[in-house]
PLY file of the C-alpha trace (Angstrom):
ply
format ascii 1.0
element vertex 426
property float x
property float y
property float z
element edge 425
property int vertex1
property int vertex2
end_header
-10.03 30.58 -1.43
-8.72 26.96 0.02
-7.76 24.09 -2.06
-10.07 21.89 -3.74
-8.64 18.30 -4.01
-9.67 15.22 -5.64
-8.97 11.63 -3.96
-9.22 8.65 -6.47
-10.28 5.36 -5.34
-12.83 4.04 -2.39
-11.04 2.04 0.03
-9.54 2.35 3.46
-6.49 3.96 1.78
-8.28 6.40 0.10
-10.33 7.10 3.31
-6.96 8.04 5.36
-5.93 10.30 2.02
-9.04 12.48 2.37
-8.82 12.15 6.58
-5.40 13.44 6.33
-6.21 15.91 3.58
-9.05 17.54 5.57
-6.79 18.06 8.58
-5.15 20.79 6.29
-5.80 24.45 6.79
-5.26 25.01 3.34
-7.96 22.85 1.79
-11.34 24.13 1.44
-13.14 21.01 -0.16
-12.48 17.56 -0.72
-14.12 15.27 -3.46
-13.90 11.60 -4.03
-14.44 8.99 -6.83
-16.01 6.73 -6.19
-15.48 7.21 -2.75
-17.78 5.85 -0.47
-20.32 6.34 2.37
-17.78 5.76 4.94
-15.90 9.04 4.39
-18.98 11.01 3.84
-18.34 13.40 6.45
-15.09 14.05 5.25
-15.83 14.19 1.42
-18.29 14.65 -1.35
-18.54 11.24 -3.62
-19.17 11.06 -7.26
-20.10 7.97 -9.11
-17.17 8.03 -11.13
-14.87 4.77 -11.24
-11.23 4.84 -11.25
-11.04 3.37 -14.48
-12.96 6.22 -16.39
-10.38 8.35 -16.82
-11.96 10.86 -19.30
-14.74 11.27 -16.76
-12.36 11.77 -14.09
-10.78 14.53 -16.25
-13.91 16.07 -16.97
-15.28 15.75 -13.21
-12.02 17.58 -12.34
-12.67 20.26 -14.65
-15.87 20.76 -13.57
-15.48 21.13 -10.16
-12.39 23.28 -10.59
-9.98 20.85 -8.69
-6.49 22.10 -7.89
-5.17 18.39 -8.06
-6.15 15.20 -7.70
-4.42 12.04 -5.60
-4.42 8.85 -7.04
-5.08 6.02 -4.61
-5.27 2.80 -6.76
-2.24 1.36 -8.70
-4.85 0.45 -12.28
-5.45 4.15 -13.36
-1.77 5.12 -12.89
-0.99 1.84 -15.28
-3.40 3.42 -17.44
-1.91 6.72 -17.74
-4.27 8.59 -15.80
-1.44 11.02 -14.52
-0.80 11.76 -17.94
-4.24 12.22 -18.90
-4.68 14.87 -16.25
-1.32 16.80 -17.31
-2.73 16.95 -21.00
-5.92 18.83 -19.40
-3.85 21.01 -17.78
-4.67 19.60 -14.14
-2.11 17.94 -11.61
-2.21 14.45 -10.18
-0.10 13.32 -8.08
1.42 9.92 -8.85
3.96 8.62 -11.77
3.22 8.67 -15.18
2.43 5.46 -17.07
5.97 4.85 -18.21
7.02 5.26 -14.46
4.10 3.35 -13.10
5.36 -0.07 -14.89
8.03 -0.59 -11.92
4.53 -2.02 -10.38
2.64 -3.17 -13.18
5.05 -5.56 -14.55
7.22 -8.00 -12.27
9.27 -8.86 -15.33
10.14 -5.46 -16.46
10.78 -4.34 -12.48
13.64 -7.44 -12.35
15.00 -6.25 -15.64
15.15 -2.42 -14.35
16.81 -3.95 -11.35
19.41 -6.05 -13.31
20.05 -2.91 -15.32
21.16 -0.69 -12.37
22.59 -3.46 -10.03
20.01 -2.90 -7.50
19.93 -5.88 -5.11
16.51 -8.18 -5.49
16.36 -12.09 -5.30
17.96 -14.25 -7.63
15.04 -14.70 -10.40
13.94 -15.65 -14.22
11.07 -14.38 -15.90
9.21 -17.55 -17.53
7.00 -18.01 -20.75
6.56 -21.63 -20.55
6.17 -24.28 -17.99
9.44 -25.70 -19.39
11.10 -22.95 -18.14
9.60 -22.60 -15.02
10.49 -26.35 -14.47
14.25 -25.60 -14.87
14.40 -22.78 -12.51
12.71 -25.09 -10.23
14.83 -27.88 -10.23
17.79 -25.36 -10.47
17.00 -23.39 -7.64
15.35 -26.08 -5.30
12.50 -25.32 -2.82
11.20 -23.33 -1.09
10.71 -21.10 -4.32
8.60 -17.94 -4.77
5.82 -17.64 -7.76
4.63 -14.59 -9.06
1.88 -13.22 -11.61
3.60 -10.97 -13.58
0.97 -8.07 -13.58
-1.46 -6.86 -11.16
-3.04 -9.19 -8.79
-4.41 -7.24 -5.98
-1.68 -8.76 -3.34
-2.80 -12.30 -4.38
-0.86 -13.24 -7.36
2.16 -14.24 -5.35
2.61 -17.73 -3.95
5.58 -19.34 -1.67
5.61 -22.98 -2.49
7.53 -24.91 -0.03
6.99 -28.27 -1.78
7.67 -29.31 -5.21
3.57 -30.11 -5.85
2.75 -26.81 -4.52
5.44 -24.91 -6.56
4.11 -26.63 -9.85
0.14 -26.23 -9.16
1.20 -22.25 -8.86
3.25 -22.14 -12.24
0.35 -23.91 -13.95
-2.52 -21.91 -12.27
-0.56 -18.30 -12.63
1.07 -19.00 -15.79
-1.74 -18.07 -18.34
-1.59 -17.86 -22.09
0.17 -15.00 -23.32
1.65 -13.71 -19.96
5.06 -15.00 -17.93
5.58 -15.63 -14.59
8.40 -14.61 -12.40
10.53 -17.40 -10.49
12.18 -16.38 -7.52
14.66 -17.65 -4.61
13.19 -17.64 -1.55
14.68 -14.81 0.55
15.63 -15.46 3.87
14.78 -12.63 6.43
12.26 -10.42 7.73
10.01 -7.86 5.29
9.63 -4.29 5.91
7.91 -1.26 3.69
10.04 1.74 3.20
7.52 4.16 1.51
9.04 7.32 0.04
7.93 10.72 -1.39
9.64 11.07 -4.19
10.36 13.93 -7.54
12.97 12.84 -9.74
16.16 12.13 -8.02
15.02 13.77 -4.49
13.71 11.26 -2.23
12.41 11.67 1.08
11.90 8.65 3.27
8.41 8.10 5.47
8.97 5.88 8.49
9.26 2.02 8.11
6.14 0.01 8.18
5.36 -3.44 8.39
2.46 -5.43 6.35
0.99 -8.68 7.44
-0.23 -10.18 3.93
-1.35 -13.77 4.94
-4.93 -14.14 6.11
-4.18 -15.99 9.49
-2.30 -15.61 12.14
1.28 -16.70 12.42
1.59 -15.73 8.65
-0.42 -18.99 7.43
-2.78 -18.99 4.56
-3.06 -17.60 1.27
-1.87 -13.95 0.66
-4.27 -10.84 0.56
-4.28 -7.39 -0.21
-3.09 -6.87 3.22
-4.54 -7.71 7.03
-2.60 -4.89 9.18
0.36 -2.78 9.44
2.14 -0.71 12.17
4.80 1.81 12.16
7.11 2.33 13.21
9.22 -0.97 13.32
11.49 -0.79 15.95
13.55 -4.11 15.16
14.81 -2.06 12.39
17.23 1.20 13.10
18.37 3.98 10.98
20.95 1.95 9.93
19.08 -0.13 7.85
17.14 2.71 6.40
20.19 4.42 5.67
21.61 1.11 3.46
18.29 0.84 2.05
18.36 4.40 0.95
21.61 4.17 -0.34
21.46 1.15 -2.15
18.18 0.76 -3.40
15.66 3.65 -3.02
18.02 6.54 -4.10
19.55 4.55 -7.34
16.12 3.63 -8.48
15.11 7.06 -8.51
18.10 8.45 -10.30
17.89 5.39 -12.44
14.54 6.08 -13.65
15.63 10.05 -14.25
18.32 8.24 -16.37
16.05 6.45 -18.21
13.98 9.31 -19.15
10.78 8.31 -17.03
11.67 10.38 -13.67
9.29 9.39 -10.83
7.14 11.64 -9.20
4.70 10.17 -6.26
5.08 7.74 -3.39
7.22 5.11 -4.13
7.04 1.78 -2.31
9.84 -0.45 -1.78
9.06 -3.85 -0.13
12.20 -5.02 1.05
13.76 -8.21 2.35
16.01 -7.56 5.11
18.47 -10.41 4.77
22.02 -11.06 6.21
23.53 -9.87 2.66
21.26 -6.63 3.59
18.28 -4.94 1.98
16.78 -6.69 -1.12
13.93 -5.16 -3.02
10.88 -7.83 -2.85
9.01 -5.74 -5.01
8.05 -2.14 -6.26
4.63 -0.35 -5.85
3.97 3.07 -7.13
1.59 4.47 -4.54
0.46 4.25 -0.88
0.10 0.78 0.23
-3.29 -0.42 1.74
-3.18 -1.19 4.61
0.32 1.00 5.09
-1.16 4.27 4.54
-3.59 3.86 7.53
-0.88 3.11 9.86
1.71 5.63 8.32
-0.60 8.68 7.51
-1.92 9.08 11.20
1.78 9.49 12.19
2.57 12.10 9.67
3.06 15.73 11.57
3.97 17.54 8.46
0.83 18.90 6.22
0.60 15.88 3.29
-1.12 19.14 1.04
2.20 20.73 1.94
4.17 17.97 0.69
2.28 17.32 -2.60
2.21 21.34 -3.42
6.16 21.43 -3.00
6.73 17.94 -5.29
4.33 20.06 -7.97
6.24 22.92 -7.70
9.81 21.37 -7.75
10.43 21.97 -4.13
10.32 18.43 -2.37
13.78 19.05 -1.32
12.77 21.90 0.90
10.47 20.20 3.12
11.32 18.57 6.26
8.84 16.01 7.10
8.39 15.39 10.40
6.72 12.59 12.41
4.71 12.10 15.64
6.39 9.96 18.17
3.44 8.12 18.89
3.13 4.56 17.01
0.16 3.11 15.25
-1.30 -0.35 14.56
-3.66 -0.52 11.68
-6.21 -4.15 11.87
-8.10 -4.85 8.92
-11.53 -6.51 9.45
-12.41 -9.08 7.10
-15.57 -10.68 5.34
-15.62 -14.54 6.34
-13.95 -16.41 3.49
-11.54 -13.47 2.38
-9.64 -13.69 0.07
-11.92 -16.44 -1.28
-15.64 -16.03 -2.04
-17.56 -13.84 0.89
-20.75 -12.47 1.41
-21.81 -9.14 1.74
-24.80 -6.92 3.05
-24.01 -8.05 6.76
-24.82 -5.38 9.57
-22.08 -3.82 10.86
-22.74 -3.02 14.83
-20.88 -0.49 16.72
-18.67 2.66 16.28
-17.33 2.81 12.94
-17.74 6.53 12.21
-16.04 8.57 14.90
-12.35 9.26 15.69
-11.42 9.01 19.18
-8.10 10.08 20.77
-6.51 6.90 20.80
-8.23 5.18 17.57
-9.88 5.93 14.15
-11.72 3.54 11.68
-11.11 4.13 7.90
-13.77 1.97 5.57
-12.30 -0.40 2.98
-15.90 -2.16 2.15
-18.96 -0.75 3.60
-22.38 0.85 2.26
-25.08 2.70 3.84
-28.65 0.39 3.86
-31.62 1.79 5.74
-29.47 4.10 7.88
-26.75 1.69 8.75
-23.60 0.58 7.36
-23.40 -2.96 5.74
-20.56 -5.39 4.48
-19.62 -4.40 0.65
-16.22 -6.08 0.13
-13.78 -8.55 1.45
-11.53 -5.94 3.20
-14.39 -4.13 5.46
-13.03 -1.67 7.89
-9.15 -0.92 8.84
-9.47 0.14 13.03
-5.87 2.36 13.49
-5.29 2.56 17.27
-2.15 4.83 18.66
-0.16 4.86 21.50
2.75 5.89 23.01
4.71 2.55 21.92
3.21 -0.19 19.73
2.03 -2.30 22.70
-0.27 0.59 23.89
-1.32 1.05 19.72
-2.22 -2.56 19.56
-4.06 -2.37 22.37
-5.89 0.48 21.20
-7.03 -0.99 17.99
-7.88 -4.36 19.18
-10.03 -2.67 21.86
-11.71 -0.67 19.59
-11.98 -3.98 17.24
-13.95 -5.84 19.97
-16.73 -3.24 20.06
-17.17 -3.70 16.37
-19.32 -6.49 14.93
-20.96 -8.41 11.86
-21.70 -11.69 10.84
-18.48 -13.76 9.70
-16.26 -10.85 10.70
-12.43 -12.03 10.66
-9.29 -10.50 11.42
-5.84 -10.99 12.68
-4.77 -10.92 16.05
-1.22 -10.74 15.82
-0.51 -7.56 13.98
2.63 -6.26 15.47
3.81 -10.01 16.42
7.09 -9.74 14.63
8.01 -6.94 16.84
6.38 -8.00 20.17
8.54 -11.31 19.47
11.48 -9.48 20.07
10.77 -10.32 23.72
10.87 -6.91 25.06
8.30 -6.27 27.69
7.51 -2.94 25.66
8.68 -1.53 22.48
9.30 2.01 22.50
9.15 4.26 19.51
12.56 5.98 18.66
0 1
1 2
2 3
3 4
4 5
5 6
6 7
7 8
8 9
9 10
10 11
11 12
12 13
13 14
14 15
15 16
16 17
17 18
18 19
19 20
20 21
21 22
22 23
23 24
24 25
25 26
26 27
27 28
28 29
29 30
30 31
31 32
32 33
33 34
34 35
35 36
36 37
37 38
38 39
39 40
40 41
41 42
42 43
43 44
44 45
45 46
46 47
47 48
48 49
49 50
50 51
51 52
52 53
53 54
54 55
55 56
56 57
57 58
58 59
59 60
60 61
61 62
62 63
63 64
64 65
65 66
66 67
67 68
68 69
69 70
70 71
71 72
72 73
73 74
74 75
75 76
76 77
77 78
78 79
79 80
80 81
81 82
82 83
83 84
84 85
85 86
86 87
87 88
88 89
89 90
90 91
91 92
92 93
93 94
94 95
95 96
96 97
97 98
98 99
99 100
100 101
101 102
102 103
103 104
104 105
105 106
106 107
107 108
108 109
109 110
110 111
111 112
112 113
113 114
114 115
115 116
116 117
117 118
118 119
119 120
120 121
121 122
122 123
123 124
124 125
125 126
126 127
127 128
128 129
129 130
130 131
131 132
132 133
133 134
134 135
135 136
136 137
137 138
138 139
139 140
140 141
141 142
142 143
143 144
144 145
145 146
146 147
147 148
148 149
149 150
150 151
151 152
152 153
153 154
154 155
155 156
156 157
157 158
158 159
159 160
160 161
161 162
162 163
163 164
164 165
165 166
166 167
167 168
168 169
169 170
170 171
171 172
172 173
173 174
174 175
175 176
176 177
177 178
178 179
179 180
180 181
181 182
182 183
183 184
184 185
185 186
186 187
187 188
188 189
189 190
190 191
191 192
192 193
193 194
194 195
195 196
196 197
197 198
198 199
199 200
200 201
201 202
202 203
203 204
204 205
205 206
206 207
207 208
208 209
209 210
210 211
211 212
212 213
213 214
214 215
215 216
216 217
217 218
218 219
219 220
220 221
221 222
222 223
223 224
224 225
225 226
226 227
227 228
228 229
229 230
230 231
231 232
232 233
233 234
234 235
235 236
236 237
237 238
238 239
239 240
240 241
241 242
242 243
243 244
244 245
245 246
246 247
247 248
248 249
249 250
250 251
251 252
252 253
253 254
254 255
255 256
256 257
257 258
258 259
259 260
260 261
261 262
262 263
263 264
264 265
265 266
266 267
267 268
268 269
269 270
270 271
271 272
272 273
273 274
274 275
275 276
276 277
277 278
278 279
279 280
280 281
281 282
282 283
283 284
284 285
285 286
286 287
287 288
288 289
289 290
290 291
291 292
292 293
293 294
294 295
295 296
296 297
297 298
298 299
299 300
300 301
301 302
302 303
303 304
304 305
305 306
306 307
307 308
308 309
309 310
310 311
311 312
312 313
313 314
314 315
315 316
316 317
317 318
318 319
319 320
320 321
321 322
322 323
323 324
324 325
325 326
326 327
327 328
328 329
329 330
330 331
331 332
332 333
333 334
334 335
335 336
336 337
337 338
338 339
339 340
340 341
341 342
342 343
343 344
344 345
345 346
346 347
347 348
348 349
349 350
350 351
351 352
352 353
353 354
354 355
355 356
356 357
357 358
358 359
359 360
360 361
361 362
362 363
363 364
364 365
365 366
366 367
367 368
368 369
369 370
370 371
371 372
372 373
373 374
374 375
375 376
376 377
377 378
378 379
379 380
380 381
381 382
382 383
383 384
384 385
385 386
386 387
387 388
388 389
389 390
390 391
391 392
392 393
393 394
394 395
395 396
396 397
397 398
398 399
399 400
400 401
401 402
402 403
403 404
404 405
405 406
406 407
407 408
408 409
409 410
410 411
411 412
412 413
413 414
414 415
415 416
416 417
417 418
418 419
419 420
420 421
421 422
422 423
423 424
424 425
């Protein structure tokens, strides 16, 4: 009998996880809760929401699931891994105590302060007076962050005093705090790692694009696209990030009695002083997963099973040499209000040799897909180098249409802007 795996969540990341798990010869069946019609050929969907932890535990027990993979961050913060463990079922992800690295930016900053992990100069503020004091002392530009989860939208890079004060007033809600940060000069990159206690196995670099419009303009979103590898950052940068940030983070979590197990996402700013932490996430990113998982050569199920068995250090994780470019097609108006139920035309169901479509916010109506979210689809293109991957992704997007469809046309631009005619994978 093969393995039965439960994917928790319903977005593009979860579609990519189901797609990757189905490639494993060890897997008999994939279940998804709540899943979605877009992954119907990969997984059986069950109408249990990610915040219904008792319902998910019951589902896993009833369906004799071997283990679960938790996609979104909210159930991790609510202790879903602890609840599954109490029921004798493995769930891939950190415990509630470890997940706070993402759940509270102020706690993450205190953690980094305790262990001398490089990050931006900052101050946690519980009132406007403290925030305005930091603004006056730090100067502009300045970064204002909501303390808790905000789906990638709780960060404002304020270029003017008026913008900074508006962000402070908007994000500083009664009973909560905000984190004020210096504006770090450099280029952002995402380093995700498979972690089990003090064992760290890094993935390849990926680069996310948060702002909604080309050229990194407009409000932040949950992510408009990502690509991997990131040719402008070589092995030296990764080695420095691992030795100064990721490995010390994992060791510190062990020393604090809350060892991390799962995917640790370290958002980095590569500055003239070296890599610094922008933020921690405690799961696969979306859309980074849609760019990274297609490049993963090693069986993801083997990696997860080795983690459960305490054997992650024995796994040699290999990556395909091809590049991947993942572009999000969003509804008009996102990340603000948007319409739904728009008919989707084009091939959004099949994998081609040079591309695959992951569903983020769709549903079936009268035999066809319609929009059902702000981020609707992620189209991932592949190629021997980044330019070929970009061409494959955008070529596939040209064949897909829905009313108000919007996507950035410059995913991968920071690598392309280096001026090389071709950006080779290395």
